[in-house]
Biopython code that builds the backbone (N, CA, C, O; Angstrom):
import numpy as np
from Bio.PDB.StructureBuilder import StructureBuilder

atoms = [
    (1, "MET", "N", (34.325, -20.085, -6.999)),
    (1, "MET", "CA", (33.496, -19.074, -6.352)),
    (1, "MET", "C", (34.226, -17.713, -6.478)),
    (1, "MET", "O", (35.451, -17.610, -6.421)),
    (2, "ASN", "N", (33.415, -16.728, -6.647)),
    (2, "ASN", "CA", (33.971, -15.425, -6.784)),
    (2, "ASN", "C", (34.416, -14.858, -5.470)),
    (2, "ASN", "O", (33.704, -14.981, -4.473)),
    (3, "SER", "N", (35.604, -14.224, -5.434)),
    (3, "SER", "CA", (36.030, -13.694, -4.172)),
    (3, "SER", "C", (35.322, -12.530, -3.642)),
    (3, "SER", "O", (35.495, -12.186, -2.473)),
    (4, "LEU", "N", (34.499, -11.873, -4.467)),
    (4, "LEU", "CA", (33.724, -10.724, -3.985)),
    (4, "LEU", "C", (32.343, -11.079, -3.440)),
    (4, "LEU", "O", (31.632, -10.224, -2.912)),
    (5, "THR", "N", (31.985, -12.318, -3.572)),
    (5, "THR", "CA", (30.593, -12.734, -3.094)),
    (5, "THR", "C", (30.398, -12.447, -1.642)),
    (5, "THR", "O", (29.326, -11.942, -1.309)),
    (6, "PRO", "N", (31.319, -12.712, -0.721)),
    (6, "PRO", "CA", (31.034, -12.441, 0.712)),
    (6, "PRO", "C", (30.995, -10.870, 0.992)),
    (6, "PRO", "O", (30.385, -10.432, 1.967)),
    (7, "LEU", "N", (31.629, -10.092, 0.152)),
    (7, "LEU", "CA", (31.620, -8.649, 0.366)),
    (7, "LEU", "C", (30.274, -8.079, 0.054)),
    (7, "LEU", "O", (29.866, -7.090, 0.664)),
    (8, "VAL", "N", (29.557, -8.678, -0.891)),
    (8, "VAL", "CA", (28.270, -8.076, -1.341)),
    (8, "VAL", "C", (27.290, -8.200, -0.158)),
    (8, "VAL", "O", (26.462, -7.313, 0.050)),
    (9, "ALA", "N", (27.381, -9.291, 0.613)),
    (9, "ALA", "CA", (26.451, -9.477, 1.697)),
    (9, "ALA", "C", (26.678, -8.570, 2.860)),
    (9, "ALA", "O", (25.741, -8.280, 3.603)),
    (10, "TYR", "N", (27.936, -8.091, 3.057)),
    (10, "TYR", "CA", (28.212, -7.141, 4.161)),
    (10, "TYR", "C", (28.434, -5.721, 3.737)),
    (10, "TYR", "O", (28.695, -4.886, 4.602)),
    (11, "ASP", "N", (28.354, -5.394, 2.525)),
    (11, "ASP", "CA", (28.715, -4.051, 2.038)),
    (11, "ASP", "C", (27.361, -3.272, 1.870)),
    (11, "ASP", "O", (26.765, -3.298, 0.793)),
    (12, "GLY", "N", (26.920, -2.624, 2.882)),
    (12, "GLY", "CA", (25.688, -1.887, 2.875)),
    (12, "GLY", "C", (25.899, -0.430, 2.471)),
    (12, "GLY", "O", (24.964, 0.216, 1.998)),
    (13, "PHE", "N", (27.094, 0.091, 2.647)),
    (13, "PHE", "CA", (27.381, 1.497, 2.366)),
    (13, "PHE", "C", (28.332, 1.709, 1.240)),
    (13, "PHE", "O", (28.620, 2.849, 0.874)),
    (14, "GLY", "N", (28.830, 0.639, 0.677)),
    (14, "GLY", "CA", (29.803, 0.764, -0.400)),
    (14, "GLY", "C", (29.097, 0.829, -1.766)),
    (14, "GLY", "O", (27.921, 1.177, -1.872)),
    (15, "ILE", "N", (29.881, 0.474, -2.817)),
    (15, "ILE", "CA", (29.325, 0.634, -4.194)),
    (15, "ILE", "C", (28.234, -0.357, -4.420)),
    (15, "ILE", "O", (27.239, -0.012, -5.058)),
    (16, "GLN", "N", (28.355, -1.614, -3.924)),
    (16, "GLN", "CA", (27.259, -2.560, -4.133)),
    (16, "GLN", "C", (25.980, -2.211, -3.418)),
    (16, "GLN", "O", (24.885, -2.436, -3.935)),
    (17, "GLY", "N", (26.123, -1.638, -2.178)),
    (17, "GLY", "CA", (24.981, -1.131, -1.403)),
    (17, "GLY", "C", (24.311, 0.026, -2.103)),
    (17, "GLY", "O", (23.086, 0.153, -2.101)),
    (18, "SER", "N", (25.134, 0.872, -2.702)),
    (18, "SER", "CA", (24.545, 2.050, -3.401)),
    (18, "SER", "C", (23.829, 1.542, -4.688)),
    (18, "SER", "O", (22.756, 2.055, -5.006)),
    (19, "ILE", "N", (24.340, 0.633, -5.378)),
    (19, "ILE", "CA", (23.722, 0.112, -6.610)),
    (19, "ILE", "C", (22.357, -0.616, -6.134)),
    (19, "ILE", "O", (21.316, -0.440, -6.767)),
    (20, "LEU", "N", (22.406, -1.350, -5.114)),
    (20, "LEU", "CA", (21.204, -2.018, -4.652)),
    (20, "LEU", "C", (20.124, -0.974, -4.219)),
    (20, "LEU", "O", (18.938, -1.092, -4.527)),
    (21, "HIS", "N", (20.615, 0.027, -3.500)),
    (21, "HIS", "CA", (19.685, 1.080, -3.013)),
    (21, "HIS", "C", (19.020, 1.823, -4.237)),
    (21, "HIS", "O", (17.796, 1.927, -4.311)),
    (22, "TYR", "N", (19.829, 2.311, -5.146)),
    (22, "TYR", "CA", (19.264, 2.988, -6.286)),
    (22, "TYR", "C", (18.461, 2.091, -7.239)),
    (22, "TYR", "O", (17.536, 2.568, -7.895)),
    (23, "GLY", "N", (18.790, 0.855, -7.318)),
    (23, "GLY", "CA", (18.009, -0.143, -8.074)),
    (23, "GLY", "C", (16.642, -0.317, -7.426)),
    (23, "GLY", "O", (15.637, -0.335, -8.137)),
    (24, "LEU", "N", (16.569, -0.439, -6.157)),
    (24, "LEU", "CA", (15.273, -0.568, -5.473)),
    (24, "LEU", "C", (14.432, 0.690, -5.593)),
    (24, "LEU", "O", (13.220, 0.614, -5.794)),
    (25, "VAL", "N", (15.083, 1.873, -5.467)),
    (25, "VAL", "CA", (14.358, 3.125, -5.618)),
    (25, "VAL", "C", (13.793, 3.267, -7.021)),
    (25, "VAL", "O", (12.641, 3.663, -7.197)),
    (26, "ILE", "N", (14.601, 2.945, -8.014)),
    (26, "ILE", "CA", (14.084, 3.002, -9.376)),
    (26, "ILE", "C", (13.001, 2.026, -9.621)),
    (26, "ILE", "O", (12.051, 2.342, -10.337)),
    (27, "ALA", "N", (13.086, 0.850, -9.066)),
    (27, "ALA", "CA", (12.042, -0.122, -9.250)),
    (27, "ALA", "C", (10.719, 0.294, -8.631)),
    (27, "ALA", "O", (9.655, 0.135, -9.229)),
    (28, "PHE", "N", (10.808, 0.832, -7.413)),
    (28, "PHE", "CA", (9.547, 1.202, -6.697)),
    (28, "PHE", "C", (8.932, 2.475, -7.365)),
    (28, "PHE", "O", (7.721, 2.536, -7.580)),
    (29, "VAL", "N", (9.759, 3.457, -7.679)),
    (29, "VAL", "CA", (9.243, 4.670, -8.352)),
    (29, "VAL", "C", (8.721, 4.332, -9.723)),
    (29, "VAL", "O", (7.666, 4.831, -10.114)),
    (30, "GLY", "N", (9.422, 3.500, -10.469)),
    (30, "GLY", "CA", (8.981, 3.051, -11.802)),
    (30, "GLY", "C", (7.624, 2.387, -11.776)),
    (30, "GLY", "O", (6.745, 2.705, -12.577)),
    (31, "SER", "N", (7.459, 1.443, -10.831)),
    (31, "SER", "CA", (6.208, 0.745, -10.788)),
    (31, "SER", "C", (5.072, 1.646, -10.383)),
    (31, "SER", "O", (3.958, 1.485, -10.882)),
    (32, "ALA", "N", (5.324, 2.633, -9.454)),
    (32, "ALA", "CA", (4.298, 3.571, -9.148)),
    (32, "ALA", "C", (3.946, 4.458, -10.350)),
    (32, "ALA", "O", (2.776, 4.763, -10.580)),
    (33, "LEU", "N", (4.941, 4.857, -11.092)),
    (33, "LEU", "CA", (4.730, 5.621, -12.285)),
    (33, "LEU", "C", (3.933, 4.881, -13.356)),
    (33, "LEU", "O", (3.054, 5.446, -14.006)),
    (34, "LEU", "N", (4.261, 3.616, -13.518)),
    (34, "LEU", "CA", (3.505, 2.762, -14.498)),
    (34, "LEU", "C", (2.032, 2.666, -13.989)),
    (34, "LEU", "O", (1.104, 2.785, -14.788)),
    (35, "ALA", "N", (1.829, 2.463, -12.720)),
    (35, "ALA", "CA", (0.442, 2.354, -12.219)),
    (35, "ALA", "C", (-0.333, 3.666, -12.414)),
    (35, "ALA", "O", (-1.507, 3.670, -12.783)),
    (36, "LEU", "N", (0.370, 4.783, -12.151)),
    (36, "LEU", "CA", (-0.263, 6.094, -12.364)),
    (36, "LEU", "C", (-0.643, 6.342, -13.829)),
    (36, "LEU", "O", (-1.715, 6.857, -14.145)),
    (37, "LEU", "N", (0.261, 5.963, -14.677)),
    (37, "LEU", "CA", (-0.022, 6.193, -16.150)),
    (37, "LEU", "C", (-1.126, 5.261, -16.574)),
    (37, "LEU", "O", (-1.982, 5.655, -17.366)),
    (38, "TYR", "N", (-1.145, 4.023, -16.075)),
    (38, "TYR", "CA", (-2.196, 3.093, -16.465)),
    (38, "TYR", "C", (-3.559, 3.606, -16.015)),
    (38, "TYR", "O", (-4.481, 3.655, -16.829)),
    (39, "PHE", "N", (-3.719, 3.986, -14.759)),
    (39, "PHE", "CA", (-4.994, 4.477, -14.273)),
    (39, "PHE", "C", (-5.364, 5.801, -14.892)),
    (39, "PHE", "O", (-6.547, 6.105, -15.041)),
    (40, "TRP", "N", (-4.370, 6.602, -15.257)),
    (40, "TRP", "CA", (-4.653, 7.895, -15.886)),
    (40, "TRP", "C", (-5.278, 7.690, -17.272)),
    (40, "TRP", "O", (-6.248, 8.349, -17.645)),
    (41, "ARG", "N", (-4.665, 6.724, -18.040)),
    (41, "ARG", "CA", (-5.226, 6.417, -19.394)),
    (41, "ARG", "C", (-6.575, 5.788, -19.336)),
    (41, "ARG", "O", (-7.385, 5.968, -20.246)),
    (42, "LYS", "N", (-6.860, 5.001, -18.218)),
    (42, "LYS", "CA", (-8.164, 4.367, -18.065)),
    (42, "LYS", "C", (-9.190, 5.339, -17.498)),
    (42, "LYS", "O", (-10.379, 5.021, -17.493)),
    (43, "GLY", "N", (-8.780, 6.504, -17.022)),
    (43, "GLY", "CA", (-9.710, 7.445, -16.466)),
    (43, "GLY", "C", (-10.171, 7.030, -15.108)),
    (43, "GLY", "O", (-11.318, 7.284, -14.739)),
    (44, "ARG", "N", (-9.293, 6.383, -14.336)),
    (44, "ARG", "CA", (-9.712, 5.888, -13.012)),
    (44, "ARG", "C", (-9.019, 6.664, -11.850)),
    (44, "ARG", "O", (-8.916, 6.148, -10.737)),
    (45, "LEU", "N", (-8.552, 7.898, -12.122)),
    (45, "LEU", "CA", (-7.906, 8.628, -11.072)),
    (45, "LEU", "C", (-8.908, 9.533, -10.324)),
    (45, "LEU", "O", (-8.540, 10.556, -9.747)),
    (46, "ASP", "N", (-10.154, 9.126, -10.356)),
    (46, "ASP", "CA", (-11.117, 9.971, -9.609)),
    (46, "ASP", "C", (-11.203, 9.563, -8.191)),
    (46, "ASP", "O", (-10.757, 8.472, -7.836)),
    (47, "MET", "N", (-11.772, 10.414, -7.337)),
    (47, "MET", "CA", (-12.016, 10.098, -5.994)),
    (47, "MET", "C", (-13.457, 9.912, -5.791)),
    (47, "MET", "O", (-14.155, 10.750, -5.219)),
    (48, "ASN", "N", (-13.911, 8.759, -6.284)),
    (48, "ASN", "CA", (-15.324, 8.449, -6.300)),
    (48, "ASN", "C", (-15.828, 8.187, -4.880)),
    (48, "ASN", "O", (-15.199, 7.431, -4.140)),
    (49, "GLU", "N", (-16.877, 8.758, -4.511)),
    (49, "GLU", "CA", (-17.498, 8.637, -3.180)),
    (49, "GLU", "C", (-18.507, 7.488, -3.109)),
    (49, "GLU", "O", (-19.003, 7.169, -2.028)),
    (50, "GLU", "N", (-18.803, 6.884, -4.213)),
    (50, "GLU", "CA", (-19.851, 5.862, -4.201)),
    (50, "GLU", "C", (-19.534, 4.636, -3.334)),
    (50, "GLU", "O", (-20.424, 4.207, -2.599)),
    (51, "PRO", "N", (-18.336, 4.041, -3.365)),
    (51, "PRO", "CA", (-18.028, 2.928, -2.469)),
    (51, "PRO", "C", (-18.209, 3.328, -1.012)),
    (51, "PRO", "O", (-18.777, 2.573, -0.222)),
    (52, "LYS", "N", (-17.723, 4.522, -0.652)),
    (52, "LYS", "CA", (-17.855, 4.926, 0.761)),
    (52, "LYS", "C", (-19.309, 5.093, 1.139)),
    (52, "LYS", "O", (-19.710, 4.760, 2.254)),
    (53, "ASN", "N", (-20.104, 5.611, 0.207)),
    (53, "ASN", "CA", (-21.525, 5.795, 0.517)),
    (53, "ASN", "C", (-22.266, 4.385, 0.660)),
    (53, "ASN", "O", (-23.195, 4.254, 1.457)),
    (54, "GLN", "N", (-21.850, 3.417, -0.083)),
    (54, "GLN", "CA", (-22.417, 2.100, -0.013)),
    (54, "GLN", "C", (-22.037, 1.436, 1.313)),
    (54, "GLN", "O", (-22.870, 0.774, 1.931)),
    (55, "MET", "N", (-20.789, 1.608, 1.754)),
    (55, "MET", "CA", (-20.377, 0.969, 2.979)),
    (55, "MET", "C", (-21.004, 1.680, 4.210)),
    (55, "MET", "O", (-21.330, 1.028, 5.201)),
    (56, "MET", "N", (-21.165, 2.994, 4.137)),
    (56, "MET", "CA", (-21.665, 3.729, 5.253)),
    (56, "MET", "C", (-23.208, 3.945, 5.314)),
    (56, "MET", "O", (-23.743, 4.629, 6.186)),
    (57, "SER", "N", (-23.863, 3.319, 4.336)),
    (57, "SER", "CA", (-25.333, 3.492, 4.280)),
    (57, "SER", "C", (-25.979, 2.841, 5.533)),
    (57, "SER", "O", (-25.602, 1.731, 5.910)),
    (58, "PRO", "N", (-26.929, 3.515, 6.162)),
    (58, "PRO", "CA", (-27.592, 2.957, 7.302)),
    (58, "PRO", "C", (-28.709, 1.945, 6.986)),
    (58, "PRO", "O", (-29.356, 1.449, 7.908)),
    (59, "ASP", "N", (-28.932, 1.649, 5.777)),
    (59, "ASP", "CA", (-30.050, 0.788, 5.362)),
    (59, "ASP", "C", (-29.765, -0.657, 5.699)),
    (59, "ASP", "O", (-30.680, -1.422, 6.005)),
    (60, "ASP", "N", (-28.454, -1.048, 5.643)),
    (60, "ASP", "CA", (-28.154, -2.449, 5.839)),
    (60, "ASP", "C", (-28.393, -2.956, 7.279)),
    (60, "ASP", "O", (-28.969, -4.024, 7.483)),
    (61, "HIS", "N", (-27.941, -2.171, 8.263)),
    (61, "HIS", "CA", (-28.038, -2.610, 9.668)),
    (61, "HIS", "C", (-28.546, -1.512, 10.530)),
    (61, "HIS", "O", (-28.202, -0.349, 10.322)),
    (62, "PRO", "N", (-29.355, -1.843, 11.491)),
    (62, "PRO", "CA", (-29.809, -0.768, 12.413)),
    (62, "PRO", "C", (-28.679, -0.310, 13.324)),
    (62, "PRO", "O", (-27.799, -1.099, 13.669)),
    (63, "PRO", "N", (-28.699, 0.936, 13.706)),
    (63, "PRO", "CA", (-27.645, 1.400, 14.610)),
    (63, "PRO", "C", (-27.604, 0.682, 15.933)),
    (63, "PRO", "O", (-28.658, 0.384, 16.496)),
    (64, "ARG", "N", (-26.464, 0.400, 16.436)),
    (64, "ARG", "CA", (-26.278, -0.310, 17.712)),
    (64, "ARG", "C", (-26.198, 0.689, 18.804)),
    (64, "ARG", "O", (-25.624, 1.762, 18.620)),
    (65, "ASP", "N", (-26.757, 0.376, 19.945)),
    (65, "ASP", "CA", (-26.597, 1.214, 21.105)),
    (65, "ASP", "C", (-25.344, 0.781, 21.848)),
    (65, "ASP", "O", (-25.299, -0.314, 22.409)),
    (66, "LYS", "N", (-24.330, 1.633, 21.853)),
    (66, "LYS", "CA", (-23.032, 1.279, 22.426)),
    (66, "LYS", "C", (-23.069, 1.264, 23.892)),
    (66, "LYS", "O", (-22.151, 0.714, 24.501)),
    (67, "ARG", "N", (-24.047, 1.820, 24.519)),
    (67, "ARG", "CA", (-24.137, 1.887, 25.958)),
    (67, "ARG", "C", (-24.553, 0.483, 26.490)),
    (67, "ARG", "O", (-24.195, 0.107, 27.606)),
    (68, "LYS", "N", (-25.301, -0.264, 25.684)),
    (68, "LYS", "CA", (-25.762, -1.566, 26.138)),
    (68, "LYS", "C", (-24.601, -2.615, 25.825)),
    (68, "LYS", "O", (-24.234, -2.873, 24.678)),
    (69, "GLY", "N", (-24.111, -3.139, 26.876)),
    (69, "GLY", "CA", (-23.082, -4.200, 26.699)),
    (69, "GLY", "C", (-23.659, -5.566, 27.002)),
    (69, "GLY", "O", (-24.868, -5.742, 27.157)),
    (70, "LYS", "N", (-22.767, -6.510, 27.081)),
    (70, "LYS", "CA", (-23.178, -7.868, 27.340)),
    (70, "LYS", "C", (-23.625, -7.964, 28.784)),
    (70, "LYS", "O", (-22.929, -7.517, 29.696)),
    (71, "GLY", "N", (-24.834, -8.573, 28.988)),
    (71, "GLY", "CA", (-25.365, -8.689, 30.375)),
    (71, "GLY", "C", (-26.252, -7.509, 30.720)),
    (71, "GLY", "O", (-26.807, -7.507, 31.819)),
    (72, "HIS", "N", (-26.426, -6.537, 29.899)),
    (72, "HIS", "CA", (-27.257, -5.391, 30.233)),
    (72, "HIS", "C", (-28.566, -5.383, 29.378)),
    (72, "HIS", "O", (-29.211, -4.349, 29.209)),
    (73, "GLU", "N", (-28.910, -6.539, 28.868)),
    (73, "GLU", "CA", (-30.143, -6.597, 28.017)),
    (73, "GLU", "C", (-31.353, -6.509, 28.888)),
    (73, "GLU", "O", (-31.310, -6.960, 30.033)),
    (74, "LYS", "N", (-32.412, -5.961, 28.413)),
    (74, "LYS", "CA", (-33.725, -5.840, 29.108)),
    (74, "LYS", "C", (-34.588, -7.011, 28.842)),
    (74, "LYS", "O", (-35.712, -7.076, 29.341)),
]
sb = StructureBuilder()
sb.init_structure("model")
sb.init_model(0)
sb.init_chain("A")
sb.init_seg("    ")
for serial, (resi, resn, name, xyz) in enumerate(atoms, 1):
    if name == "N":
        sb.init_residue(resn, " ", resi, " ")
    sb.init_atom(name, np.array(xyz, "f"), 0.0, 1.0, " ", f" {name:<3s}", serial, name[0])
structure = sb.get_structure()
């Protein structure tokens, strides 16, 4: 067993912690950059309003009267 193995688990501010921190930062920023480049090449970086309009359309359900609660039906 390596004698440095227990130190890695407790070393949050030392060299191993710094390597872990920068590794995670590079991984997250890199994956976000890859997703950005992918969607940019596919032309999907738009702010399309169509899904919002479909979800908010009043055609599907009649508006509810919020003043009427349970037990207040006529």
